[in-house]
N, C-alpha and C positions, 0 to 999 in steps of 0.2 A: 056207422051208425049216423044217419043223415042229419038228425036234430041235435046231435051233441055239439056243443060249443067248443070243447077240446077238440074233438075229431076234426072241426071245421078249421081251427087254428092250424093244426097239425098239417093238413092238406093245403094250407095257404088260401082257403076259401073265406077266412075272417081275418082281420088284422090282429096281431099280437107281437110283441117284442120278444122274438125268440133269440134266446142266448146260446142255445146248443141244440143241434138235431142231428140224428143219425138214422139209420133204417129201423132202429128198435125204440128209442127214446127221444123225447123232445122236452126241452126246458125253457119256460118263458116267463116273464114278469107278471105277477098278479095284478090285476087292474085295480084292486082296493088293498093295497099293502098295509099290513100290520106291524111291519118292522122297516127300518131303512132299506134293508134287502129282504125282499120277499118273492120268491121265485117258486113256480110249479114245475115238478118234474112228472112226466106222464108217459106211460107206455104208448107207442103209436098205435097199437092194436087196442081196440076198445074192449076194456075189462071194466065192468061197472063199479066193483069194489074189491076188498081184500077178499070177502066173502065168495067171491066169484072166480078167485085165482085157483088154479089147480096145480097139481105136482109138475105139469110140463111147463109152468110158468116159472119155475125155481130160477132159472138163469135170468130171466127177464126181471124178475123181482130184484135179484142181485145188481143188475144194471141201473135200476132207478136209484139205488143208494150209492153206487159208485159215480154215477152221474151227479148226484147231488153233492157228492164229496168234490167233485172236479169244479162244479159251479162255484161252490164256496170259496175254493182256492182262486178261481178266476175273479171272484167278487171281492177278494182281499179280506175274507172273514174267517179264514182257515185258522189262523193263530189266535184270534179273539174268541172263537167259538160260535156255535150257530145250533139251532135247533131244527130237528126234522119232525113232522106231524103228518100222520096218516089218519084222517077221520073216515070212520066207517059206518054208515048209516044215519038215520034221522037223528037220534039222540046224541050223535056226536057232530052234528051240523055239517054232515057231507052235503054241500049244496049242489055239486055236480056229479051225477052218476057216471063217472069215469075216474077210475083210481088214479090218484095223484098224491105225491109227496110234497108237503109244503117245506120249503128250506127258508128259514127265518134267521137274521141276524143283523150286524151292524149296530146293536145296541144291548145293554145288558137286559136278559129275559126276566120276566116277573116268575115268581114261583110262590107257592105251589101251584101246580097245574090242576085243572079240574075244576 
């Protein structure tokens, strides 16, 4: 998708601090972090949101979570804990219409959510 900021970062057409990239998934630092560690893990193929994912995306969706786990380990927050968030739609404050997992850590998270 030509106007998607995440697609541009994945393609290298826009700058982003990429921490991990393979042929299916890319992880990069959020430009407006909500925690000391705030990384976005996205599929390289444009999928607007969870509601647009299909049964054929099952393995890719698993790749997102496993990549988030690996990045958490690489960032040194595996043992202290981390939060994974997927916002879906306007009421959840999904700001970019490209499926993404927020990996947050490096501090104690506030609770309750919502």
